[in-house]
C-alpha positions in Angstrom: 0.0 0.4 -0.2 1.3 3.2 -1.0 2.5 5.6 1.7 -0.6 8.4 2.7 0.8 12.1 1.9 0.2 14.1 4.7 -2.5 17.0 5.5 -0.8 20.2 4.1 -1.9 22.1 6.7 -1.1 19.8 9.4 2.3 19.8 8.1 2.7 23.5 7.4 1.6 23.9 11.3 4.4 21.8 12.6 6.7 23.1 10.3 6.3 26.3 11.6 5.7 24.9 15.1 9.1 23.3 14.9 10.7 26.4 13.5 9.7 28.6 16.2 11.4 26.0 18.9 14.2 25.9 17.0 15.1 29.7 16.3 13.9 30.2 20.2 16.6 27.9 21.3 18.9 29.5 19.0 18.3 32.9 20.0 18.9 32.2 23.6 22.4 30.8 22.8 23.1 33.4 20.7 22.5 36.1 23.3 24.6 34.4 26.0 27.6 34.4 23.6 26.8 38.0 22.5 27.9 39.0 26.1 30.8 36.1 26.4 31.7 35.6 22.7 34.4 32.5 21.8 37.6 34.4 20.8 38.2 34.7 17.1 34.4 35.1 16.4 33.1 38.3 14.9 31.4 39.2 18.0 34.7 38.9 20.2 36.8 41.0 17.6 34.0 44.1 18.1 34.6 43.6 21.8 38.2 43.6 21.2 38.4 46.6 18.8 36.0 48.6 21.2 38.5 47.8 24.2 41.2 49.1 22.3 39.4 52.4 21.1 39.4 55.9 22.7 35.9 55.5 23.7 35.5 51.6 25.0 32.4 52.1 26.4 30.6 54.2 24.1 31.4 51.6 21.2 30.8 48.7 23.2 27.3 50.3 24.0 26.7 51.1 20.4 27.3 47.5 19.5 24.9 46.5 22.4 22.3 49.0 21.0 22.7 46.9 17.4 22.3 43.6 19.6 19.1 45.0 21.8 17.5 45.8 17.9 18.4 42.5 16.7 16.6 40.7 20.2 13.7 43.4 18.9 13.3 41.9 15.5 13.3 38.3 16.9 10.6 38.9 18.8 8.6 40.6 16.0 9.6 37.4 13.6 7.7 35.3 16.2 4.6 37.1 16.6 4.2 37.1 12.7 4.3 33.3 13.1 2.1 33.0 15.1 0.0 35.3 13.5 0.5 32.9 10.2 -0.5 30.0 12.6 -3.5 31.7 13.3 -4.8 32.4 9.2 -4.4 28.3 8.8 -7.3 28.2 10.9 -9.4 30.2 8.5 -12.2 28.3 6.5 -10.3 29.9 3.4 -6.9 30.3 2.5 -6.3 34.2 3.1 -2.9 34.4 1.1 -2.4 38.2 0.7 -2.5 38.4 4.9 -0.6 35.6 5.0 2.2 36.7 2.5 2.3 39.8 4.4 3.6 38.2 7.7 6.4 35.8 5.4 7.3 39.2 3.9 7.2 40.9 7.7 9.5 37.9 8.8 11.7 38.5 5.7 12.1 41.8 6.5 12.8 41.4 9.7 15.7 38.7 8.7 17.3 41.2 6.5 17.4 44.1 8.9 19.0 41.3 11.5 21.5 40.3 8.8 22.4 43.9 8.2 23.4 44.3 11.8 25.1 40.4 12.5 27.0 39.8 9.3 29.9 38.0 10.1 31.6 39.5 7.2 32.0 42.9 8.6 34.8 44.7 10.1 34.4 46.0 13.5 34.2 49.7 12.1 31.8 49.2 9.3 29.4 47.1 12.0 30.3 50.3 14.5 28.8 52.5 11.5 25.5 50.4 11.1 24.8 49.7 14.7 24.9 53.7 15.2 22.6 54.1 11.8 20.0 51.9 13.5 20.1 53.7 17.1 19.9 56.8 15.1 16.7 55.9 12.7 15.3 54.9 15.9 15.6 58.3 18.1 14.8 60.5 14.8 12.1 58.6 13.0 8.9 59.9 15.3 10.2 63.2 14.2 8.3 63.7 11.1 5.2 62.6 12.7 5.9 65.2 15.4 6.0 67.8 13.1 3.4 66.7 11.0 1.5 67.2 14.4 2.9 70.5 14.9 1.6 71.6 11.3 -2.2 70.3 12.9 -1.8 72.6 15.9 -0.3 70.4 18.3 1.9 71.2 20.8 5.6 71.5 19.9 7.0 70.4 23.5 7.4 66.9 22.1 8.7 68.1 19.1 11.4 70.0 20.2 12.3 67.5 22.7 13.1 64.6 20.0 14.9 67.5 18.2 17.2 67.3 20.9 17.7 63.6 21.6 18.0 63.6 17.8 21.2 66.2 17.8 22.5 64.7 21.1 22.7 61.0 19.6 24.2 62.3 16.5 27.1 64.5 18.6 27.6 61.3 20.9 28.4 59.2 17.5 31.0 62.1 16.3 32.5 61.9 19.7 33.6 58.6 19.3 35.1 59.2 15.8 31.8 58.1 13.4 31.4 60.6 10.3 27.5 61.7 10.5 26.0 63.1 7.7 22.9 65.3 8.6 20.4 66.7 5.7 19.5 70.4 6.1 16.4 70.1 7.8 18.3 68.2 10.4 17.6 64.7 9.8 20.7 62.4 9.7 21.4 61.0 6.4 24.2 58.2 7.2 26.7 56.9 9.3 30.0 55.8 8.2 33.4 55.5 10.0 36.4 57.3 7.9 37.5 54.9 5.1 34.7 52.8 6.0 31.5 51.8 4.0 28.3 54.1 4.7 25.5 53.1 7.0 22.6 54.6 5.4 20.0 55.5 8.2 17.2 54.8 6.3 17.6 51.0 4.9 17.3 49.9 1.1 16.0 46.3 2.3 15.7 45.3 -1.2 19.7 46.0 -1.7 19.7 43.9 1.5 17.7 41.2 0.3 19.8 40.8 -3.1 23.2 41.0 -0.3 22.0 38.5 1.8 19.1 36.1 0.5 19.5 36.6 -3.2 17.9 32.8 -4.1 14.9 33.7 -2.0 14.9 37.7 -3.7 11.4 36.5 -6.0 9.8 35.9 -2.9 10.5 39.5 -1.5 8.8 40.9 -4.6 5.9 38.3 -4.4 5.3 39.0 -1.0 5.8 43.2 -1.6 2.8 42.9 -4.1 0.9 41.0 -1.6 2.1 44.1 0.9 1.1 46.7 -1.3 -1.7 45.3 -3.1 -0.5 45.6 -6.3 -3.1 45.2 -8.9 -0.2 42.8 -11.3 -0.2 40.2 -8.3 -4.1 40.5 -7.7 -5.0 39.7 -10.5 -2.7 36.9 -11.3 -3.2 35.1 -8.0 -4.7 31.9 -7.9 -4.4 28.2 -7.3 -5.5 25.7 -4.9 -5.0 26.2 -0.9 -2.6 23.7 -1.4 -0.7 25.6 -4.2 -1.0 29.0 -2.4 0.1 27.4 1.1 3.0 25.9 -0.1 4.7 28.4 -2.3 4.0 31.4 0.5 5.5 29.2 3.1 8.0 27.5 1.4 10.7 30.8 1.4 10.4 30.7 5.2 12.5 28.0 4.9 15.3 29.8 3.0 14.8 33.2 5.1 15.5 31.1 8.5 18.9 29.6 7.2 19.7 33.1 6.4 19.0 34.3 10.0 20.9 31.5 11.5 23.8 31.6 9.1 24.4 35.2 10.2 22.9 35.6 13.8 24.9 32.0 14.9 27.9 33.0 13.0 28.3 36.3 14.4 28.8 34.9 18.1 30.7 31.6 17.3 28.0 29.2 17.0 27.6 26.1 14.7 24.6 26.4 12.7 25.2 23.6 10.3 22.8 21.2 12.7 20.0 24.0 12.2 20.7 24.1 8.2 20.2 20.3 8.4 17.1 20.2 10.5 15.4 23.0 8.1 16.4 21.2 5.0 14.8 18.5 6.5 11.0 20.4 6.5 12.0 22.0 3.0 12.1 18.5 1.5 8.7 17.6 3.5 6.9 20.6 2.1 8.7 20.4 -1.3 8.6 17.1 -2.3 5.9 15.3 -0.4 5.0 13.3 -4.0 8.3 13.1 -5.0 10.9 9.9 -5.5 13.8 12.2 -6.7 17.0 11.3 -5.0 17.6 12.9 -1.8 19.4 16.2 -1.5 21.3 17.1 1.3 21.6 21.2 2.6 25.0 21.4 1.3 24.0 20.7 -2.1 21.1 22.5 -1.9 22.5 26.1 -1.1 25.0 25.2 -3.7 22.8 24.7 -6.4 20.4 27.9 -5.0 
C-alpha cells in the first residue's frame, strides 16, 4: 500500500511550530554568546576593537544597541509566525495576509543580518549599529512635525529634535562621521575610510545581498503587502498550491537568519540548516521520488 501524504495544513503547522522552537533556542544561545563571545568570533573581534578604542564604553554600548535591535526583531518574527498559524485556522486560504506575514519575517531577518553579518569589519558594524540607533531616535520627528502643522503642542517635537542632535554628537565624539541634511535629519553614518551605513535602510538591496536566492519571494510578498494589481489579478490556484509557495520561502529565510546571527557569535549553525532542509524536503517534495539532496548541495545550487 503506498504511503499516504500528510495533510498539508497539518504539515505546515508542524513545520512552523518546530521552526519557532528551533529559532527560540538558537536565539537564547546567541544572546548568551553575545555577552561572552568565543575567541575568534566576529562578536569577540568587535569587543576587542571596542576595548582598544579611545571610547571603549561608548563603542561597546553602540554594539550592544545593535544587539538589542536584533533581539527586538526576533520577537517581531515570532509574533508574525504566530500570525500565520492563526490564519491557517481560517476556513479559506487568506493568501494576502499570509504573504504579508512572510514578508514581515523576511524584512526583520534582513535587518538583523545587516547588523550581525560576520563578514563586516568592526568599524563598518559600528557604523551600522549607530545608524540603527539614530533611526530609532529620529524616526518619530517627521510625525511630530506633521502634528505641529495640525496645531499640536511643539514640546514633544522640541524634545525629540534635541535628542536627535545629542545622539548625532555622541556618535561623532567616538570618531564616526554623520551626514546631516538641511532639515536636521541624519542621512548616513560611516567610519573614516569605511562603508556608508544609511539611516533609512534600503531593504531591497539587503535582500539581494543576504538572500539572493529568495529575492523572488521579497518581490512577490511586497506585491501582496502593497496590494499591487499585477499580483492581485494573477493570484490563483488551490489552497495547497498557494500555501506551499507562500510558506516555503520561510525555510530559506530561516537559513539566512541562523547563518548570520549564529555565525556572528561563533555558534555552529550547520545542524540547524540540516533540520530546516529536512522540513523543506517534507514540504516541497511530498510526492517526489527523486534522489535525496542534503542542505549543502541545496545551497550550492541556489
